[in-house]
C-alpha positions in Angstrom: 0.0 0.0 0.0 1.2 3.5 -0.8 0.5 7.0 0.4 0.0 10.0 -1.9 -0.1 13.5 -0.5 -1.9 16.3 -2.4 -1.0 19.8 -1.4 -2.4 21.8 -4.3 -5.5 21.8 -6.4 -5.8 20.0 -9.7 -6.8 16.7 -11.3 -5.2 13.5 -10.1 -5.7 10.3 -12.0 -5.6 6.9 -10.2 -3.8 4.0 -11.9 -5.5 0.6 -12.2 -3.5 -1.2 -9.5 -3.4 1.6 -6.9 -4.1 0.7 -3.3 -3.4 3.0 -0.3 -4.2 6.3 1.1 -4.6 9.7 -0.7 -4.2 12.6 1.8 -5.6 15.9 0.6 -4.1 18.9 2.4 -5.5 21.9 0.5 -8.6 24.0 0.3 -8.2 24.2 -3.5 -10.5 22.1 -5.7 -9.1 18.6 -6.2 -10.5 16.1 -8.7 -9.8 12.4 -8.2 -10.2 10.7 -11.6 -10.7 7.0 -11.8 -11.8 6.9 -15.4 -8.9 4.5 -16.5 -8.5 2.7 -13.2 -11.4 0.2 -13.3 -12.5 -1.4 -10.1 -10.2 -0.6 -7.2 -9.9 -2.0 -3.7 -8.6 -0.6 -0.4 -8.3 3.0 -1.4 -8.8 5.6 1.3 -9.2 9.3 0.6 -8.6 11.6 3.6 -9.5 15.3 3.2 -7.9 17.3 6.0 -9.1 20.8 5.0 -12.0 22.3 7.0 -13.5 23.6 3.7 -12.9 20.7 1.4 -13.7 20.9 -2.3 -13.4 17.4 -3.7 -14.7 16.1 -7.1 -14.7 12.4 -7.9 -15.0 11.2 -11.5 -15.7 7.6 -12.5 -14.4 6.2 -9.2 -15.1 2.6 -8.4 -13.8 1.5 -5.0 -14.6 -1.4 -2.6 -12.8 -1.4 0.8 -12.6 -4.2 3.3 -12.1 -1.7 6.1 -12.5 2.0 6.8 -14.2 4.8 5.0 -13.4 5.4 1.3 -13.7 9.1 1.7 -13.2 10.9 5.0 -13.8 14.6 5.2 -12.4 16.9 7.9 -14.4 18.4 10.7 -15.4 21.6 8.8 -19.1 22.2 8.1 -18.5 23.4 4.5 -17.2 20.2 2.9 -18.2 19.8 -0.8 -18.3 16.7 -2.9 -18.9 17.1 -6.6 -19.9 14.1 -8.8 -18.9 13.5 -12.4 -19.4 10.3 -14.3 -20.5 7.1 -12.5 -19.1 6.5 -9.0 -19.5 3.4 -7.0 -18.2 3.3 -3.4 -18.6 0.4 -1.1 -17.2 -0.5 2.3 -17.5 -3.9 3.9 -16.6 -2.7 7.3 -19.2 -2.9 10.1 -18.2 0.4 11.8 -17.5 2.8 9.0 -19.6 4.8 6.5 -18.4 4.7 2.9 -18.3 8.5 3.0 -17.6 10.1 6.3 -19.1 13.6 6.1 -16.9 15.2 8.7 -18.7 18.2 10.1 -21.1 18.6 7.2 -21.3 17.8 3.5 -22.9 19.2 0.4 -23.1 16.8 -2.6 -23.7 18.2 -6.1 -22.8 17.7 -9.7 -24.3 15.8 -12.6 -22.7 12.5 -11.9 -24.1 9.3 -10.4 -23.2 8.1 -6.9 -23.9 4.5 -5.9 -22.8 4.1 -2.2 -23.1 1.1 0.1 -22.0 0.4 3.7 -22.2 -3.1 5.3 -24.1 -2.1 8.4 -25.1 1.5 9.0 -25.0 4.8 7.1 -23.4 4.8 3.7 -22.9 8.6 4.0 -22.6 10.0 7.5 -20.3 9.5 10.5 -18.6 6.4 11.7 -19.9 4.2 14.5 -16.9 5.2 16.6 -14.2 7.8 16.6 -11.5 6.8 14.1 -9.2 9.9 14.5 -6.4 7.8 15.9 
């Protein structure tokens, strides 16, 4: 598993065999593009900004543990959808998208999101800040 850190806005494409954590440390708009990646597993996207502006495009991820997208504690988090996005977590205690302190979802894309037990979009069943 690898770790990728994003510190400036832009479009970042995921390769087909990527597994690991993507850490976003910017308030600038960031696009994660999975168009050429196909089905991915065990990819975690952590957005540390309190005013996140994340766009996902054709992202297809299934995780065995943890949230796929975890937003920071800010109340002005934004997720924009492009293309068809499918996010699924098989973990009992995590939402597929952890909304942090608040989340607005917009865009013209499609979002299919599933969590094993509990909210697909929301907060986790326990504090996972460790």
